[in-house]
LUMBAKOL-908049 format. One record per residue (C-alpha): residue number from 1; residue in three letters; x, y, z. Coordinates in Angstrom, 3 decimals, padded with zeros to 6 digits. Example, Ala and Ser with C-alpha at 12.3 -4.5 7.8 and 13.67 -1.06 7.14 Angstrom:
% LUMBAKOL-908049
 num residu        x        y        z
   1    Ala  012.300 -004.500  007.800
   2    Ser  013.670 -001.060  007.140
% end
This chain:
% LUMBAKOL-908049
 num residu        x        y        z
   1    Unk  026.923  035.068 -151.156
   2    Unk  028.076  032.463 -148.652
   3    Unk  029.010  029.382 -150.614
   4    Unk  027.478  026.122 -149.424
   5    Unk  029.655  023.069 -149.020
   6    Unk  029.204  020.589 -151.877
   7    Unk  029.064  016.875 -151.149
   8    Unk  031.139  014.426 -153.152
   9    Unk  029.571  013.596 -156.554
  10    Unk  029.481  009.875 -155.829
  11    Unk  027.507  010.441 -152.628
  12    Unk  025.019  012.624 -154.476
  13    Unk  024.497  010.036 -157.183
  14    Unk  023.914  007.312 -154.616
  15    Unk  021.455  009.488 -152.682
  16    Unk  019.495  010.346 -155.832
  17    Unk  019.108  006.674 -156.637
  18    Unk  017.943  005.490 -153.233
  19    Unk  016.573  008.273 -151.020
  20    Unk  013.035  009.598 -150.891
  21    Unk  012.053  011.866 -148.017
  22    Unk  008.366  012.667 -147.524
  23    Unk  007.207  015.914 -145.931
  24    Unk  005.299  013.755 -143.431
  25    Unk  004.977  009.984 -142.996
  26    Unk  001.960  009.048 -140.892
  27    Unk  002.573  005.319 -141.399
  28    Unk  005.721  005.518 -139.274
  29    Unk  003.719  006.945 -136.374
  30    Unk  000.848  004.505 -136.796
  31    Unk  002.783  001.237 -137.081
  32    Unk  003.965  000.952 -133.435
  33    Unk  000.585  002.160 -132.125
  34    Unk -001.568  000.024 -134.408
  35    Unk -002.747 -002.541 -131.859
  36    Unk -003.395  000.079 -129.173
  37    Unk -005.370  002.264 -131.584
  38    Unk -007.410 -000.666 -132.896
  39    Unk -008.175 -001.712 -129.314
  40    Unk -009.378  001.821 -128.539
  41    Unk -011.597  001.817 -131.635
  42    Unk -012.989 -001.584 -130.656
  43    Unk -013.744 -000.246 -127.172
  44    Unk -015.610  002.645 -128.759
  45    Unk -017.565  000.325 -131.076
  46    Unk -018.517 -001.919 -128.159
  47    Unk -019.785  001.100 -126.234
  48    Unk -021.860  002.401 -129.181
  49    Unk -021.287  005.957 -127.848
  50    Unk -020.399  007.503 -131.190
  51    Unk -021.209  011.168 -130.459
  52    Unk -019.704  012.721 -127.318
  53    Unk -019.915  010.060 -124.577
  54    Unk -017.251  008.599 -122.294
  55    Unk -014.366  008.713 -124.779
  56    Unk -014.877  012.418 -125.410
  57    Unk -015.219  013.146 -121.697
  58    Unk -012.070  011.126 -121.024
  59    Unk -010.081  012.946 -123.675
  60    Unk -011.266  016.341 -122.440
  61    Unk -010.191  015.477 -118.901
  62    Unk -006.781  014.124 -119.946
  63    Unk -006.057  017.001 -122.350
  64    Unk -006.971  019.528 -119.644
  65    Unk -004.426  017.923 -117.318
  66    Unk -001.735  017.946 -120.026
  67    Unk -002.339  021.600 -120.908
  68    Unk -002.874  022.751 -117.294
  69    Unk -006.230  024.355 -118.102
  70    Unk -009.508  024.194 -116.283
  71    Unk -011.680  023.145 -119.208
  72    Unk -011.303  021.411 -122.581
  73    Unk -014.278  021.258 -124.938
  74    Unk -013.931  018.775 -127.792
  75    Unk -015.348  019.744 -131.171
  76    Unk -015.405  018.650 -134.790
  77    Unk -012.432  020.622 -136.148
  78    Unk -009.927  023.355 -135.449
  79    Unk -012.104  025.700 -137.493
  80    Unk -015.055  025.005 -135.221
  81    Unk -012.784  025.493 -132.207
  82    Unk -011.900  029.003 -133.396
  83    Unk -015.566  029.877 -133.925
  84    Unk -016.538  028.516 -130.492
  85    Unk -013.757  030.490 -128.804
  86    Unk -014.661  033.743 -130.556
  87    Unk -018.390  033.561 -129.897
  88    Unk -018.028  032.369 -126.315
  89    Unk -015.567  035.202 -125.659
  90    Unk -018.220  037.715 -126.669
  91    Unk -017.428  038.483 -130.313
  92    Unk -020.622  039.832 -131.882
  93    Unk -021.823  040.973 -135.323
  94    Unk -020.114  044.224 -136.263
  95    Unk -017.074  043.682 -134.045
  96    Unk -013.470  043.584 -135.267
  97    Unk -010.881  040.934 -134.413
  98    Unk -007.177  041.646 -134.993
  99    Unk -005.019  038.813 -136.321
 100    Unk -002.184  037.878 -138.672
 101    Unk -002.423  037.490 -142.462
 102    Unk  000.221  034.725 -142.558
 103    Unk -001.822  031.806 -141.305
 104    Unk -004.258  029.158 -142.480
 105    Unk -007.540  030.449 -143.899
 106    Unk -009.623  029.246 -140.933
 107    Unk -008.153  031.895 -138.629
 108    Unk -009.928  034.609 -140.595
 109    Unk -012.928  032.619 -141.847
 110    Unk -013.907  031.824 -138.242
 111    Unk -013.971  035.563 -137.519
 112    Unk -016.299  036.083 -140.486
 113    Unk -018.433  033.147 -139.386
 114    Unk -018.853  034.945 -136.054
 115    Unk -020.131  037.897 -138.167
 116    Unk -017.140  040.024 -137.227
 117    Unk -014.516  041.747 -139.364
 118    Unk -010.953  040.397 -139.596
 119    Unk -008.312  043.101 -139.286
 120    Unk -004.751  042.204 -140.264
 121    Unk -001.475  043.536 -138.866
 122    Unk  001.944  042.661 -140.225
 123    Unk  004.326  039.984 -138.942
 124    Unk  007.733  039.921 -137.287
 125    Unk  010.094  038.836 -140.110
 126    Unk  012.301  036.938 -137.654
 127    Unk  009.644  034.522 -136.355
 128    Unk  006.766  035.154 -138.830
 129    Unk  004.393  035.456 -135.878
 130    Unk  002.129  038.497 -135.530
 131    Unk  004.236  041.533 -134.632
 132    Unk  002.948  043.111 -131.383
 133    Unk  004.198  046.586 -132.401
 134    Unk  002.375  046.407 -135.707
 135    Unk -000.677  045.061 -133.906
 136    Unk -000.573  047.958 -131.460
 137    Unk -000.458  050.551 -134.236
 138    Unk -003.295  048.816 -136.021
 139    Unk -005.460  048.390 -132.906
 140    Unk -005.387  052.125 -132.222
 141    Unk -007.415  052.780 -135.367
 142    Unk -009.735  049.742 -135.376
 143    Unk -013.430  050.415 -134.666
 144    Unk -015.213  048.037 -132.299
 145    Unk -012.122  045.974 -131.515
 146    Unk -013.386  042.969 -129.573
 147    Unk -010.471  040.511 -129.426
 148    Unk -006.843  039.819 -130.305
 149    Unk -006.213  036.541 -132.123
 150    Unk -002.470  035.788 -132.352
 151    Unk -001.451  032.545 -134.048
 152    Unk  001.283  030.298 -132.656
 153    Unk  002.669  029.745 -136.131
 154    Unk  004.536  026.531 -136.979
 155    Unk  004.520  025.531 -133.296
 156    Unk  006.127  028.616 -131.696
 157    Unk  004.058  030.775 -129.364
 158    Unk  003.527  034.392 -130.295
 159    Unk  004.939  037.034 -127.921
 160    Unk  002.326  036.571 -125.230
 161    Unk  003.919  039.105 -122.858
 162    Unk  003.332  041.820 -125.418
 163    Unk -000.139  040.628 -126.360
 164    Unk -001.271  040.559 -122.738
 165    Unk -000.092  044.155 -122.389
 166    Unk -001.904  045.086 -125.579
 167    Unk -005.072  043.348 -124.414
 168    Unk -004.998  045.275 -121.147
 169    Unk -004.423  048.561 -122.985
 170    Unk -007.453  048.053 -125.234
 171    Unk -009.542  046.116 -122.699
 172    Unk -010.086  043.100 -124.962
 173    Unk -009.374  039.387 -124.479
 174    Unk -006.603  037.358 -126.099
 175    Unk -007.766  034.250 -127.933
 176    Unk -004.998  031.873 -128.985
 177    Unk -004.995  030.180 -132.361
 178    Unk -002.960  027.226 -131.134
 179    Unk -003.931  024.906 -133.994
 180    Unk -000.255  024.168 -134.733
 181    Unk  001.049  024.287 -131.177
 182    Unk -000.152  021.411 -129.000
 183    Unk  002.500  021.132 -126.298
 184    Unk  004.191  024.452 -127.080
 185    Unk  004.807  026.876 -124.216
 186    Unk  005.643  030.495 -123.366
 187    Unk  007.759  031.016 -120.247
 188    Unk  006.948  027.448 -119.220
 189    Unk  003.179  027.900 -119.521
 190    Unk  001.492  025.725 -122.134
 191    Unk -000.251  027.095 -125.182
 192    Unk -003.961  026.843 -124.523
 193    Unk -003.606  028.373 -121.069
 194    Unk -002.258  031.764 -122.163
 195    Unk -005.494  033.563 -123.098
 196    Unk -009.197  033.718 -122.336
 197    Unk -009.651  030.773 -124.711
 198    Unk -007.601  028.832 -127.241
 199    Unk -008.356  026.727 -130.304
 200    Unk -006.558  023.511 -131.270
 201    Unk -006.757  021.401 -134.415
 202    Unk -006.223  017.643 -134.521
 203    Unk -006.191  017.411 -138.312
 204    Unk -004.148  014.330 -139.345
 205    Unk -001.006  016.370 -140.078
 206    Unk -000.805  017.975 -136.633
 207    Unk  001.614  017.037 -133.822
 208    Unk -001.347  015.503 -131.982
 209    Unk -003.512  014.101 -134.743
 210    Unk -006.832  012.354 -135.101
 211    Unk -007.833  009.962 -137.886
 212    Unk -009.972  012.631 -139.495
 213    Unk -011.176  016.101 -138.553
 214    Unk -011.242  016.983 -134.858
 215    Unk -010.431  019.874 -132.559
 216    Unk -010.878  021.322 -129.104
 217    Unk -011.114  024.662 -127.390
 218    Unk -009.692  025.443 -123.960
 219    Unk -010.443  027.932 -121.218
 220    Unk -010.113  028.251 -117.464
 221    Unk -013.445  030.083 -117.203
 222    Unk -016.238  027.566 -116.436
 223    Unk -018.912  029.985 -117.668
 224    Unk -017.223  030.256 -121.070
 225    Unk -016.754  026.473 -121.176
 226    Unk -020.441  025.920 -120.421
 227    Unk -021.403  028.186 -123.304
 228    Unk -018.998  026.466 -125.697
 229    Unk -020.481  023.082 -124.829
 230    Unk -023.911  024.499 -125.535
 231    Unk -022.841  026.123 -128.802
 232    Unk -021.259  022.916 -130.147
 233    Unk -024.569  021.116 -129.655
 234    Unk -027.069  023.346 -131.495
 235    Unk -027.181  025.804 -128.587
 236    Unk -028.825  023.153 -126.435
 237    Unk -028.187  021.843 -122.942
 238    Unk -031.348  019.759 -122.685
 239    Unk -032.383  017.813 -125.782
 240    Unk -034.868  019.648 -128.035
 241    Unk -034.639  022.825 -125.921
 242    Unk -032.366  025.524 -127.389
 243    Unk -031.152  028.570 -125.480
 244    Unk -029.403  030.130 -128.493
 245    Unk -028.472  029.430 -132.093
 246    Unk -025.524  027.082 -131.953
 247    Unk -024.002  024.657 -134.412
 248    Unk -023.472  020.930 -134.863
 249    Unk -019.742  020.652 -134.174
 250    Unk -019.442  017.877 -131.607
 251    Unk -016.380  015.655 -131.306
 252    Unk -016.871  012.058 -132.454
 253    Unk -016.178  009.387 -129.888
 254    Unk -013.982  007.524 -132.378
 255    Unk -011.667  010.507 -132.813
 256    Unk -011.520  011.010 -129.055
 257    Unk -010.564  007.348 -128.552
 258    Unk -007.680  007.692 -131.017
 259    Unk -006.573  010.985 -129.474
 260    Unk -006.459  009.423 -126.007
 261    Unk -003.946  006.877 -127.288
 262    Unk -001.787  009.472 -129.024
 263    Unk -001.924  012.005 -126.196
 264    Unk  000.271  009.656 -124.144
 265    Unk  003.012  009.981 -126.780
 266    Unk  002.785  013.605 -127.905
 267    Unk  005.382  014.876 -125.448
 268    Unk  008.034  012.432 -126.677
 269    Unk  007.081  013.229 -130.291
 270    Unk  007.453  016.950 -129.646
 271    Unk  010.868  016.404 -128.078
 272    Unk  011.871  014.334 -131.110
 273    Unk  010.735  017.173 -133.390
 274    Unk  012.876  019.611 -131.408
 275    Unk  015.855  017.278 -131.844
 276    Unk  015.198  017.089 -135.606
 277    Unk  015.004  020.898 -135.745
 278    Unk  018.335  021.196 -133.912
 279    Unk  019.829  018.729 -136.387
 280    Unk  018.595  020.827 -139.325
 281    Unk  020.072  023.935 -137.675
 282    Unk  023.450  022.237 -137.295
 283    Unk  023.483  020.729 -140.787
 284    Unk  022.500  024.009 -142.451
 285    Unk  025.173  025.891 -140.521
 286    Unk  027.801  023.314 -141.477
 287    Unk  026.686  023.650 -145.104
 288    Unk  027.436  027.366 -145.024
 289    Unk  023.913  028.724 -144.637
 290    Unk  024.553  031.386 -142.036
 291    Unk  025.029  035.110 -142.107
 292    Unk  023.039  037.932 -143.617
 293    Unk  024.093  037.179 -147.188
 294    Unk  023.239  033.464 -147.202
 295    Unk  020.592  032.457 -149.773
 296    Unk  018.688  030.585 -147.080
 297    Unk  017.688  031.830 -143.646
 298    Unk  016.352  029.977 -140.636
 299    Unk  013.587  031.452 -138.514
 300    Unk  014.375  032.614 -134.999
 301    Unk  013.104  030.930 -131.856
 302    Unk  012.374  033.264 -128.966
 303    Unk  014.145  032.485 -125.697
 304    Unk  010.770  032.525 -123.904
 305    Unk  009.249  029.982 -126.304
 306    Unk  009.211  026.182 -126.171
 307    Unk  008.900  025.475 -129.893
 308    Unk  007.298  022.147 -130.940
 309    Unk  008.060  022.435 -134.677
 310    Unk  004.786  021.505 -136.266
 311    Unk  006.754  022.681 -139.296
 312    Unk  010.433  023.410 -139.873
 313    Unk  010.319  026.439 -142.164
 314    Unk  013.142  028.255 -143.914
 315    Unk  013.175  031.478 -145.948
 316    Unk  014.820  030.828 -149.308
 317    Unk  015.876  032.859 -152.295
 318    Unk  014.586  031.375 -155.557
 319    Unk  012.159  029.426 -153.392
 320    Unk  010.040  027.996 -156.187
 321    Unk  013.094  026.817 -158.134
 322    Unk  014.517  025.229 -154.989
 323    Unk  011.231  023.462 -154.312
 324    Unk  011.100  022.033 -157.856
 325    Unk  014.734  020.898 -157.528
 326    Unk  014.024  019.097 -154.240
 327    Unk  010.867  017.511 -155.620
 328    Unk  012.852  016.053 -158.532
 329    Unk  015.139  014.445 -155.959
 330    Unk  012.326  012.873 -153.964
 331    Unk  012.107  015.431 -151.171
 332    Unk  008.670  016.594 -150.066
 333    Unk  008.153  020.263 -149.206
 334    Unk  005.221  022.647 -148.752
 335    Unk  004.580  026.386 -148.750
 336    Unk  002.877  027.732 -145.619
 337    Unk  001.488  030.069 -146.998
 338    Unk  001.742  031.193 -150.642
 339    Unk -000.737  034.095 -150.462
 340    Unk -001.386  036.138 -147.307
 341    Unk -004.999  036.334 -146.215
 342    Unk -005.331  040.086 -146.813
 343    Unk -004.754  039.433 -150.547
 344    Unk -007.159  036.512 -150.881
 345    Unk -009.942  037.175 -153.381
 346    Unk -012.694  036.412 -150.875
 347    Unk -011.426  039.230 -148.641
 348    Unk -011.375  041.903 -151.342
 349    Unk -014.232  043.624 -149.514
 350    Unk -011.871  044.446 -146.641
 351    Unk -010.020  046.879 -148.896
 352    Unk -006.430  045.656 -148.541
 353    Unk -003.991  046.075 -151.429
 354    Unk -000.631  044.586 -152.280
 355    Unk  002.048  046.481 -150.367
 356    Unk -000.121  047.090 -147.300
 357    Unk  001.594  044.374 -145.243
 358    Unk  005.036  044.025 -146.828
 359    Unk  006.636  041.620 -144.358
 360    Unk  003.826  039.099 -144.789
 361    Unk  003.959  039.467 -148.548
 362    Unk  007.724  038.971 -148.675
 363    Unk  007.537  035.945 -146.386
 364    Unk  004.904  034.362 -148.636
 365    Unk  007.413  034.552 -151.498
 366    Unk  010.195  032.884 -149.487
 367    Unk  008.842  030.351 -146.972
 368    Unk  009.409  026.649 -147.512
 369    Unk  008.669  023.816 -145.079
 370    Unk  011.161  020.943 -145.061
 371    Unk  010.320  017.366 -144.018
 372    Unk  009.528  017.311 -140.296
 373    Unk  008.131  014.496 -138.189
 374    Unk  009.298  012.648 -135.099
 375    Unk  010.442  009.556 -137.002
 376    Unk  012.566  011.453 -139.549
 377    Unk  016.040  009.878 -139.723
 378    Unk  019.474  011.467 -139.559
 379    Unk  020.258  010.106 -143.017
 380    Unk  017.106  011.683 -144.441
 381    Unk  017.920  015.066 -142.934
 382    Unk  021.489  014.897 -144.229
 383    Unk  020.171  014.109 -147.698
 384    Unk  017.748  017.067 -147.589
 385    Unk  020.500  019.520 -146.659
 386    Unk  022.887  017.928 -149.158
 387    Unk  020.437  018.570 -151.954
 388    Unk  019.782  022.147 -150.810
 389    Unk  023.550  022.678 -150.932
 390    Unk  023.675  021.219 -154.431
 391    Unk  020.992  023.654 -155.595
 392    Unk  022.735  026.763 -154.307
 393    Unk  026.189  025.548 -155.399
% end
């Protein structure tokens, strides 16, 4: 085992007494924007346009320009965005949609909500994104395959070159789950513009966050966008006249007003996250965590990917013990995700068993997210790595 460098005992004692590092601190983001956000909320209240309206239209227009897509359709959550994208892309009852098991539950539940069957392929252990080779093998035996749904996990785009080739081979669209990847890119092209449609979440923990639930779906196909706008509003274009069965998943004007303020800052926040990730990389290397035998491994970033680090995730031996140790020392962490979707009780009917997707199962036993947000300080990061070193020493 590569031995980590131990800090001086006096420094450790001082850090224990004074340092607390949260996984995320939304107050630090809010404080400098407080007056601008309150002014936007006041503008919304004065307008009394609480559902859809000018704020939503303004956010959709500004987000489309940022993402370089033709259309943005605001909706009530990232979960709703996934459902809108799937249905508008033609997913029907009885179809299958291929995706990853190492992701948030909504990726698969949206497929079920569209009355389709989620099919899981294993992940690439280096990035933890869906492995295109595994997906290809799986797709060859899937009945009624209707779409590919790669997830841009933790803020790094999946291998979109490979997934476009796979989509062409099987004559199905690619739908991006970009819930964690606002501002990420693949070969310089932004997430959200890489498939037929893409779903984003603006849950309060995301890089671009609302003050509650919110989401959007993107496409460059105006026909698909028109259908998504209809679906989010009970399947209606004209009030009280319904062309199909839709859902009530419209974006609130208040959330759109807040998002318009934050959208102006998300690029600088993403760059700050990338700087914090580089600092973690350097600190962990200096602490001795490199090489195949190290007890802690960093994930790889593909050369083609512009990673926005929604999370900074490591793979750690004795993960649960390490997490408890860090918690005792005031350091917030999280596990994304502790149980792959193919082993969730609610998906027993799909017939998966433990051992079917070994890379996903092993990753679920090892992954740990360290504190990551744009306002994280150098001292806080040094303390986090110091305490990781103490644990493995």
